[in-house]
C-alpha positions in Angstrom: -86.6 152.3 -58.3 -85.9 151.4 -54.6 -85.6 147.8 -55.5 -83.1 148.5 -58.3 -81.1 150.6 -55.9 -81.0 147.8 -53.4 -79.9 145.3 -56.1 -77.1 147.6 -57.2 -75.9 148.1 -53.6 -76.0 144.3 -53.2 -74.0 143.7 -56.4 -71.5 146.3 -55.3 -71.1 144.6 -51.9 -70.6 141.2 -53.6 -68.0 142.6 -56.0 -66.1 144.3 -53.2 -66.2 141.1 -51.2 -65.0 139.1 -54.2 -62.1 141.5 -54.8 -61.1 141.3 -51.1 -61.2 137.5 -51.3 -59.1 137.5 -54.5 -56.5 139.8 -52.9 -56.3 137.6 -49.8 -56.0 134.4 -52.0 -53.1 135.9 -53.9 -51.4 137.0 -50.7 -51.7 133.5 -49.3 -50.3 132.0 -52.5 -47.5 134.6 -52.8 -44.9 132.8 -50.6 -45.4 129.5 -52.5 -45.4 131.3 -55.9 -42.2 133.2 -55.0 -40.5 130.0 -53.9 -41.6 128.3 -57.1 -40.2 131.1 -59.2 -36.9 131.2 -57.4 -36.3 127.5 -56.9 -38.0 126.0 -60.0 -38.5 128.4 -62.8 -35.2 130.3 -62.4 -33.0 127.1 -62.3 -34.9 125.8 -65.4 -34.1 129.0 -67.3 -30.5 128.9 -66.1 -30.2 125.3 -67.2 -31.6 126.0 -70.7 -29.3 129.1 -71.0 -26.1 127.2 -70.1 -27.0 124.3 -72.5 -26.0 126.7 -75.3 -22.5 127.2 -73.9 -19.3 125.3 -73.4 -18.5 126.0 -69.7 -16.5 124.1 -67.1 -16.9 126.5 -64.2 -13.4 127.8 -64.4 -12.7 129.1 -67.9 -14.8 131.8 -69.4 -17.9 130.3 -71.1 -18.0 130.2 -74.8 -21.2 130.1 -76.9 -21.5 127.0 -79.0 -25.1 127.1 -80.1 -26.6 123.7 -80.6 -23.3 121.8 -80.6 -24.1 120.3 -77.2 -27.3 118.9 -78.5 -25.7 117.7 -81.7 -23.1 115.9 -79.6 -25.8 114.2 -77.5 -27.7 113.0 -80.6 -24.8 112.0 -82.8 -21.7 111.2 -80.7 -22.8 110.1 -77.3 -24.2 106.6 -77.6 -23.6 106.0 -73.9 -26.3 108.6 -73.0 -28.9 106.7 -75.1 -27.7 103.4 -73.6 -28.3 104.9 -70.1 -31.8 106.0 -71.2 -32.7 102.5 -72.5 -31.4 101.0 -69.2 -33.6 103.5 -67.3 -36.7 102.3 -69.1 -35.7 98.7 -68.5 -35.4 99.4 -64.7 -38.7 101.3 -64.7 -40.6 98.5 -66.4 -39.2 95.9 -64.0 -40.0 98.1 -61.0 -43.5 98.6 -62.3 -44.2 94.9 -62.7 -43.1 94.2 -59.1 -43.8 97.4 -57.1 -47.3 98.4 -58.2 -49.0 94.9 -57.8 -47.2 94.4 -54.5 -48.3 97.8 -53.1 -51.9 97.2 -54.3 -52.0 93.6 -52.8 -50.7 94.8 -49.4 -53.1 97.8 -49.5 -56.1 95.5 -50.0 -54.9 93.1 -47.3 -54.2 95.8 -44.7 -57.2 98.0 -45.4 -58.9 97.7 -42.1 -58.8 99.3 -38.7 -57.3 96.3 -36.8 -54.3 97.2 -34.7 -52.2 94.4 -36.2 -52.7 96.0 -39.6 -51.6 99.3 -38.3 -48.4 97.7 -37.2 -47.8 96.1 -40.6 -48.5 99.4 -42.3 -45.8 101.0 -40.2 -43.3 98.3 -40.9 -43.9 98.3 -44.7 -43.8 102.1 -44.8 -40.6 102.4 -42.8 -38.2 101.7 -45.7 -39.5 104.9 -47.4 -38.1 107.1 -44.7 -34.6 105.5 -44.8 -31.9 107.5 -46.6 -31.4 106.3 -50.1 -27.6 106.3 -49.5 -28.1 103.9 -46.6 -30.3 101.7 -48.6 -27.7 101.5 -51.4 -24.9 100.6 -48.9 -27.0 98.0 -47.1 -28.0 96.2 -50.4 -24.4 96.4 -51.6 -23.2 94.6 -48.5 -26.0 92.1 -48.8 -25.2 91.2 -52.4 -21.4 91.6 -52.0 -19.9 88.7 -54.0 -17.6 87.1 -51.4 -19.0 87.9 -47.9 -22.5 89.1 -48.8 -25.4 87.5 -46.8 -27.4 86.7 -49.9 -24.6 84.4 -51.3 -24.0 82.9 -47.9 -27.7 82.1 -47.5 -28.0 80.6 -51.0 -24.9 78.4 -50.4 -26.2 77.3 -47.0 -29.5 76.4 -48.7 -27.5 74.4 -51.3 -29.1 76.5 -54.1 -25.7 77.5 -55.4 -22.2 76.0 -55.0 -20.0 79.0 -55.8 -20.5 82.7 -55.1 -22.5 84.8 -57.6 -20.8 88.1 -58.7 -24.0 90.2 -58.5 -22.2 93.3 -59.8 -20.2 91.6 -62.5 -23.0 91.3 -64.9 -25.4 94.0 -66.3 -28.6 92.0 -65.7 -27.7 90.8 -62.3 -26.6 94.3 -61.2 -29.9 95.7 -62.7 -31.8 93.1 -60.7 -30.2 94.3 -57.5 -31.0 97.9 -58.3 -34.7 96.9 -59.0 -34.9 94.9 -55.7 -33.4 97.7 -53.7 -35.6 100.3 -55.3 -38.8 98.3 -54.9 -38.0 97.7 -51.2 -37.6 101.4 -50.7 -40.6 102.6 -52.7 -43.5 100.1 -52.3 -44.5 101.4 -48.9 -45.4 104.8 -50.1 -47.5 103.4 -53.0 -49.2 101.1 -50.5 -50.2 104.1 -48.4 -51.6 105.9 -51.4 -53.6 102.8 -52.4 -55.0 102.5 -48.9 -56.1 106.1 -49.0 -57.9 105.4 -52.2 -59.6 102.3 -50.8 -60.8 104.1 -47.8 -62.5 106.7 -50.0 -64.7 104.0 -51.6 -68.3 103.9 -50.3 -68.6 100.8 -48.1 -72.3 100.5 -48.9 -71.3 99.2 -52.3 -69.5 96.3 -50.7 -72.4 95.7 -48.4 -74.8 95.4 -51.4 -72.3 93.1 -53.1 -72.2 90.8 -50.0 -76.0 90.7 -50.0 -76.0 89.6 -53.6 -73.4 86.9 -52.8 -70.6 88.4 -55.0 -67.3 86.5 -54.6 -64.2 88.3 -53.3 -62.5 88.0 -56.7 -65.4 89.5 -58.6 -65.8 92.2 -55.9 -62.1 93.1 -56.4 -62.1 93.1 -60.2 -65.6 94.6 -60.8 -65.9 97.1 -57.8 -62.5 97.8 -56.2 -60.3 98.2 -59.3 -62.7 100.4 -61.2 -63.4 102.7 -58.2 -59.7 102.8 -57.4 -58.8 103.7 -61.0 -58.5 107.5 -60.5 -56.2 107.0 -57.5 -54.2 104.4 -59.4 -53.8 106.8 -62.3 -52.1 109.4 -60.1 -50.0 106.8 -58.3 -48.6 105.4 -61.6 -47.9 108.8 -63.0 -45.8 109.7 -59.9 -44.2 106.3 -60.1 -43.1 106.9 -63.7 -41.7 110.4 -63.0 -39.8 109.4 -59.8 -38.4 106.2 -61.3 -37.1 108.0 -64.4 -35.4 110.6 -62.2 -33.7 107.9 -60.1 -30.0 108.5 -59.7 -28.8 108.4 -56.1 -29.5 104.7 -55.6 -27.5 103.7 -58.7 -24.6 106.0 -57.8 -24.3 104.4 -54.3 -25.1 100.8 -55.3 -23.3 100.2 -58.5 -22.0 103.6 -59.7 -22.9 102.4 -63.2 -20.7 99.3 -63.2 -19.9 97.0 -64.8 -18.5 99.2 -67.5 -21.2 101.8 -67.3 -23.9 99.2 -68.3 -26.1 99.9 -65.3 -26.0 103.7 -65.7 -29.3 105.5 -65.7 -30.0 108.7 -67.5 -29.9 111.0 -64.4 -26.7 109.5 -62.9 -25.0 109.8 -66.3 -26.0 113.5 -66.5 -24.9 114.0 -62.9 -21.4 112.7 -63.6 -20.8 115.2 -66.4 -22.0 118.0 -64.2 -19.8 117.2 -61.3 -16.9 115.4 -63.2 -17.8 112.3 -61.2 -16.4 109.3 -63.1 -17.0 110.9 -66.5 -14.6 110.5 -69.3 -13.4 114.1 -68.9 -12.0 115.0 -65.5 -13.3 118.6 -65.9 -16.9 119.4 -65.2 -18.9 120.0 -68.4 -21.8 122.3 -67.2 -22.9 123.1 -70.7 -23.1 119.6 -72.0 -24.7 118.2 -68.8 -27.3 121.0 -69.0 -28.1 120.0 -72.6 -28.5 116.4 -71.4 -30.8 117.5 -68.6 -32.9 119.5 -71.1 -33.2 116.5 -73.5 -34.1 114.2 -70.5 -36.8 116.7 -69.4 -38.3 116.8 -72.9 -38.3 113.0 -73.0 -39.9 112.8 -69.6 -42.5 115.4 -70.6 -43.4 113.3 -73.7 -43.7 110.1 -71.7 -46.0 111.7 -69.1 -48.1 113.4 -71.8 -48.6 110.1 -73.6 -49.5 108.4 -70.3 -52.0 111.1 -69.5 -53.5 110.9 -73.0 -53.8 107.1 -72.9 -55.4 107.2 -69.4 -57.6 110.3 -69.9 -60.8 108.2 -69.6 -59.6 106.1 -66.7 -62.1 106.5 -63.9 -64.2 109.0 -65.8 -67.4 107.1 -65.3 -67.0 106.4 -61.6 
């Protein structure tokens, strides 16, 4: 009986300690949860609510039901053009940025001081304001006095100036180059973190067996880096689809709105910034934002489903 009594007391002590830890955990999480509710959940609810109204911020709002969504799907081809252009830019960025970041991470993955210097240099564009990046690249690719045209002419590669912003594909190329320049440094750091988590004893065994560098990279590094790469590419997809500020500063959707991306297009309706109507259309822009959020959710869900087994065996 005494043993049972001691066991019960022990269990009661454990339960009390568990409850105290639970309360402390919730108290520690409370500031973040409150901030998440105020600055994430509430704006989402607000956005969904206003997507059912016709509202310009001045006149009284009028309930229109699903008219904003019907307009987006049936009468606004420019929105879908901007969505297609977004995916084109994301695909081009992916082909350039992810391999570049991975290559530099592999090359600079050591404790040498010179590598630390290059890591800092390659990471530095990430901390530069996007607006500044857009202005700098606009001046570089400016058709008449831009340094890129001047350099190409001095190298006898071209004879006349190229109007980089007068053609959709050239302008999209400038957007991709500027975006890759700003973003590859962060992905490089993420890859380096993943590489440094790999057990170095595996590489030592490979060296003893005489494994070539290419085989070591393809058969050891890439598989063990797969979980990290999965997260990096998911963040890349989300951030690239949400891109807007660089486009607004660099091309503002020109020529003729052909370089518009989905978020810059939505932004212009919300703030009456270059949109067809000079009056803000909060309701319609909210509907566009909801549609974009659903599309982004579908894309990320498909990506997570297709990559659910990536790195599962390592």
